[in-house]
C-alpha positions in Angstrom: 112.3 98.9 151.0 110.8 98.1 154.4 109.8 94.5 155.0 106.8 93.9 157.3 107.9 92.1 160.4 105.5 93.2 163.1 103.5 90.2 164.4 99.9 91.1 164.0 98.3 88.0 165.5 98.6 84.2 165.9 95.9 81.9 164.6 95.5 78.7 166.6 93.1 75.7 166.3 94.9 72.9 164.4 96.1 69.9 166.3 98.8 68.9 163.9 101.5 70.5 161.7 100.1 73.1 159.2 101.3 72.1 155.7 99.7 74.9 153.7 98.4 78.4 154.1 96.8 80.7 151.4 95.0 84.0 151.3 91.6 84.6 149.9 91.6 86.3 146.5 91.2 90.0 146.1 91.9 92.0 149.3 93.1 88.8 151.1 90.9 89.4 154.1 90.8 85.7 155.0 93.3 82.8 155.4 92.8 79.1 154.6 95.0 76.6 156.3 95.4 72.8 155.8 96.9 70.5 158.4 97.9 67.0 159.2 94.9 66.9 161.5 92.9 66.4 158.3 91.1 69.7 158.8 90.9 72.9 156.8 90.3 76.1 158.7 89.1 79.5 157.4 90.2 82.4 159.5 89.4 86.1 159.7 92.6 87.5 161.1 91.0 90.9 161.8 88.9 89.2 164.5 91.6 87.1 165.9 93.0 87.4 169.5 96.2 85.5 170.0 95.3 84.9 173.7 92.1 83.1 172.8 92.1 79.6 171.3 90.6 79.3 167.9 90.0 83.0 167.8 89.1 84.3 164.3 88.1 80.9 163.1 85.2 81.3 160.7 84.6 77.8 159.3 86.0 74.3 159.6 86.0 72.0 156.5 86.2 68.2 157.3 86.2 65.5 154.6 89.8 64.4 154.1 90.8 61.1 155.6 94.5 62.0 155.7 96.6 65.1 156.0 95.8 68.1 153.9 98.8 69.2 151.8 97.7 72.0 149.5 94.9 74.5 148.8 93.8 76.7 145.9 91.1 79.4 146.0 89.0 80.6 143.0 89.1 84.3 142.0 85.6 84.8 143.2 86.3 83.2 146.6 83.2 81.0 146.3 85.1 77.7 146.0 88.4 76.2 146.8 90.2 73.0 146.0 92.2 70.8 148.4 94.4 67.7 148.1 96.2 65.5 150.5 97.3 62.0 151.6 94.0 60.3 150.8 94.7 60.4 147.0 91.7 62.5 146.3 90.9 66.0 145.0 88.1 67.9 146.7 86.2 71.0 145.4 84.5 72.9 148.2 81.8 75.5 148.5 83.1 78.1 150.9 79.8 79.2 152.3 78.2 75.9 153.0 81.4 73.9 153.9 80.2 71.1 151.6 82.1 69.3 148.9 80.9 70.0 145.4 83.0 67.4 143.6 85.4 64.6 144.5 87.9 63.2 142.1 90.0 60.1 142.5 92.5 58.3 140.3 95.8 59.2 141.8 98.0 56.3 142.9 99.7 58.1 145.8 99.2 61.1 148.0 98.5 64.4 146.1 101.0 67.1 147.1 99.8 70.1 145.1 96.7 71.6 143.4 96.0 74.7 141.3 93.1 76.3 139.5 93.0 77.6 135.9 90.9 77.9 132.8 87.9 80.2 132.2 86.4 81.1 135.5 88.7 78.7 137.4 86.8 75.8 135.7 89.8 73.4 135.7 91.4 71.9 138.8 95.0 70.8 138.3 96.5 68.1 140.5 98.9 66.6 137.9 95.6 65.4 136.5 93.4 68.1 134.9 89.7 67.9 136.1 86.9 69.8 134.4 84.6 71.3 137.0 81.8 71.9 134.5 81.7 68.3 133.4 80.0 65.4 135.2 82.7 63.0 134.1 84.9 61.6 136.8 87.8 61.1 134.3 90.5 63.7 133.9 90.7 65.6 130.6 94.5 65.4 130.6 97.3 63.7 132.7 100.7 65.3 133.2 102.6 62.0 133.5 106.1 62.8 132.5 107.5 63.1 136.0 109.5 60.1 137.2 108.8 60.8 140.9 106.3 62.6 143.0 105.3 66.1 141.9 105.7 68.3 145.0 104.5 71.7 143.7 102.8 73.4 140.7 101.9 76.9 139.6 99.5 78.0 136.9 100.1 81.2 134.9 97.7 81.7 132.1 97.9 78.8 129.7 101.1 77.5 131.3 101.6 75.0 134.1 104.9 74.7 135.9 105.6 71.6 138.0 108.4 70.8 140.4 109.2 67.2 141.2 111.3 65.1 143.6 113.2 63.9 140.6 114.9 67.3 140.5 113.3 68.6 137.4 111.1 71.6 136.5 108.6 71.0 133.8 106.8 73.7 131.9 103.7 72.7 130.0 102.5 75.2 127.4 99.0 74.0 126.8 98.4 76.4 124.0 101.4 75.3 121.9 101.4 71.7 123.1 105.0 72.0 124.3 106.9 70.6 127.2 110.2 72.2 128.4 112.3 70.5 131.1 115.1 72.1 133.3 117.2 70.0 135.5 118.0 71.3 139.0 119.5 68.1 140.3 118.0 68.3 143.8 114.5 67.4 145.0 112.2 70.4 144.4 109.8 71.5 147.2 108.2 74.7 145.7 107.8 76.5 142.3 106.2 79.8 141.5 106.3 81.9 138.3 106.9 85.7 138.5 104.0 88.0 137.6 105.4 88.7 134.2 105.8 85.0 133.5 109.5 85.3 132.5 111.1 83.5 135.4 110.4 80.7 137.9 111.3 80.7 141.6 112.4 77.2 142.7 113.1 75.8 146.2 115.0 72.6 146.7 116.3 70.3 149.4 119.9 71.7 149.2 118.9 74.8 151.1 119.1 76.9 148.0 116.3 78.9 146.3 116.9 79.6 142.6 115.4 82.1 140.2 115.4 80.5 136.7 114.9 82.2 133.4 112.0 80.4 131.9 113.0 80.9 128.3 116.5 79.4 128.4 116.9 77.8 131.9 119.6 80.2 132.9 120.2 80.8 136.7 119.3 84.5 137.3 119.9 84.6 141.1 120.2 82.3 144.1 119.1 82.8 147.7 120.9 81.1 150.6 121.0 81.3 154.4 117.9 79.2 155.4 117.9 75.5 156.2 115.9 73.2 154.0 117.3 69.6 153.7 114.6 67.3 155.0 111.1 68.8 154.8 108.9 70.4 152.1 109.2 74.1 152.8 107.3 76.5 150.5 108.7 79.8 149.3 106.9 82.7 147.6 107.3 86.1 145.9 106.1 89.1 147.8 105.7 92.9 147.6 105.1 92.9 143.8 107.9 90.4 143.2 110.5 92.5 144.9 111.1 90.1 147.7 111.5 86.3 148.1 110.2 84.8 151.3 110.8 81.3 152.7 110.5 79.4 155.9 113.3 77.3 157.4 113.7 74.1 159.4 115.0 76.2 162.4 111.7 78.1 162.6 113.0 81.3 161.1 111.5 83.2 158.1 113.9 84.6 155.6 113.4 87.4 153.1 115.8 88.2 150.2 115.9 91.0 147.7 114.9 89.5 144.4 117.5 91.2 142.3 120.5 91.3 144.7 120.0 88.0 146.4 120.9 89.6 149.8 119.0 88.8 153.0 116.8 91.8 153.9 115.1 90.3 156.9 115.3 87.3 159.2 112.4 86.7 161.6 112.3 84.3 164.5 108.8 83.1 163.9 108.2 79.6 165.2 110.3 78.9 168.3 112.8 76.8 166.5 110.3 74.4 164.9 109.9 73.9 161.2 108.3 76.9 159.4 106.6 74.9 156.6 104.7 77.4 154.5 104.5 81.1 153.8 101.9 83.1 151.9 101.9 86.8 150.9 98.9 89.1 150.7 98.8 90.8 147.4 96.4 93.4 148.5 98.2 94.6 151.6 101.7 94.7 152.9 101.2 91.6 154.9 102.3 87.9 155.0 101.5 84.7 156.9 103.7 81.8 158.0 102.7 78.4 159.2 104.4 75.9 161.4 104.5 74.1 164.8 105.1 76.2 167.9 105.2 75.4 171.6 107.6 74.5 174.4 106.6 70.8 174.4 107.4 68.3 171.7 104.8 67.8 169.1 103.9 64.4 170.4 102.9 66.0 173.6 100.5 68.4 171.9 102.0 71.6 170.6 99.9 74.5 169.7 99.8 74.8 166.0 100.3 78.4 165.1 99.9 80.5 162.0 101.6 83.8 162.4 100.3 86.9 160.6 102.9 89.6 160.0 102.3 93.2 158.9 104.1 96.4 158.3 105.4 98.5 161.2 103.3 101.4 162.3 105.5 104.5 162.2 104.6 107.8 163.9 106.7 110.8 163.1 107.2 113.2 166.1 107.5 116.9 165.5 107.6 120.1 167.7 104.3 120.8 169.5 101.6 123.0 168.1 98.7 122.4 170.5 98.4 121.9 174.3 95.4 120.5 176.1 95.4 121.4 179.7 92.3 119.4 180.5 92.3 115.6 180.2 88.5 115.7 179.6 89.0 117.9 176.6 91.7 115.6 175.3 89.4 112.6 175.8 86.5 114.3 173.9 88.6 115.5 171.0 91.1 112.7 170.4 89.3 109.5 171.5 87.7 109.1 168.0 91.1 109.6 166.4 92.8 107.1 168.6 90.2 104.5 168.1 90.4 105.0 164.3 94.2 104.8 164.4 94.4 101.7 166.5 92.9 98.3 165.8 91.0 96.3 168.4 94.0 94.0 169.1 96.2 96.9 170.0 93.5 98.4 172.3 93.3 95.1 174.2 97.0 95.0 174.8 97.3 98.6 176.0 94.1 100.2 177.2 92.9 103.4 175.7 93.1 105.2 179.0 96.8 104.4 179.5 97.6 105.9 176.0 95.5 108.9 176.6 97.1 109.6 180.0 100.5 109.3 178.3 99.6 111.8 175.6 97.5 114.3 177.7 99.6 117.2 176.3 99.6 115.9 172.8 97.6 116.4 169.7 97.3 114.0 166.8 96.4 115.0 163.2 96.5 113.4 159.8 99.3 114.6 157.4 100.0 112.0 154.8 99.1 109.4 157.4 99.2 109.7 161.2 101.6 112.3 162.7 102.2 112.6 166.4 103.1 116.0 167.8 104.5 115.9 171.4 106.1 118.7 173.4 109.6 117.9 174.7 109.6 116.9 178.4 109.3 114.2 181.0 106.2 112.7 179.4 108.1 111.5 176.3 109.4 108.4 178.0 105.9 107.4 179.1 104.6 108.0 175.6 107.3 105.9 173.9 106.8 103.1 176.4 103.0 103.1 175.7 103.5 103.1 172.0 106.1 100.4 172.1 103.6 98.3 174.1 101.2 98.7 171.2 103.7 97.6 168.6 104.5 101.1 167.2 107.8 102.3 166.0 108.4 106.0 166.8 110.7 108.2 164.6 111.7 111.6 166.0 111.5 114.4 163.4 113.7 117.4 163.0 
């Protein structure tokens, strides 16, 4: 299993710590972020340039009076819900950046939100709100927690909540049942597995636990990161094969779900708190959010969301074609190179430099991209150019 760790781009624009990040539904082409600067940003990472401030920013959503703490997107990507420190729940229209509904009634800040029901018609923020009804009263209140609810996850007719009181609560709305498991430490994040048989739980003792939902048994634990003071989110990735979490030292950790072993450790946020992670279900890609910069936050750090993707691997084999003329190479391979490299890569290493480095090379598609270089002095230049573009080169037999 190869874990994606190549930094694709950085998304900037927030002026405060980023508390939440989530992908759009479906292919996950867009990212939504919420911050302590009270703003919600919609990014298109494909159009982002890390060297340009606010590059890739598509839309800005402003209505919250306090920090934004969580986001949830509908399956059709037409609406999303947001909550935060202003004790309100907002339902937004993505295209117009206008609020469709606002619900109040919470007695403290709202830490988490989810969407469920037929057509994502129910917004869950410990209180359940009917989007189709004009009533401002909740249809149900999950009031069993004895402290703040820090996280929730909806899976079909079930709602799992994690609370600072150290308990996981599973609400089966179809059966009208409530199951409680005691972790004993303040919980920062919960997520059910795809099959709904287990729950991933993060807590303030620097341990992530995988709990059997049916009997509360501990299936596996994941250690190595630091999480003792801040709410740090974890998530399941790569078809529930990997657990990803941030850390208070700025690193991102990835564990094998079954073995519990660390499979990757990424230095992502320059020693600052990595507060949230999100995984793209449509592509081998994930995003992390935190505070980056050389100065302290009070002096105005850049708030960065890092987007991470899989390594680009080119397999090198013995030569089969030689182009003696650079002009012929340009004519016959330019289209292939442009198709094989994204715009961000082309900006970092110009097309001409790459073409000059591979003037005696030929590229063809064999189950993906295959690079065919002759052995010689040019290999070093080629490897250097490809490394500049973020590629990993594997020499074939």
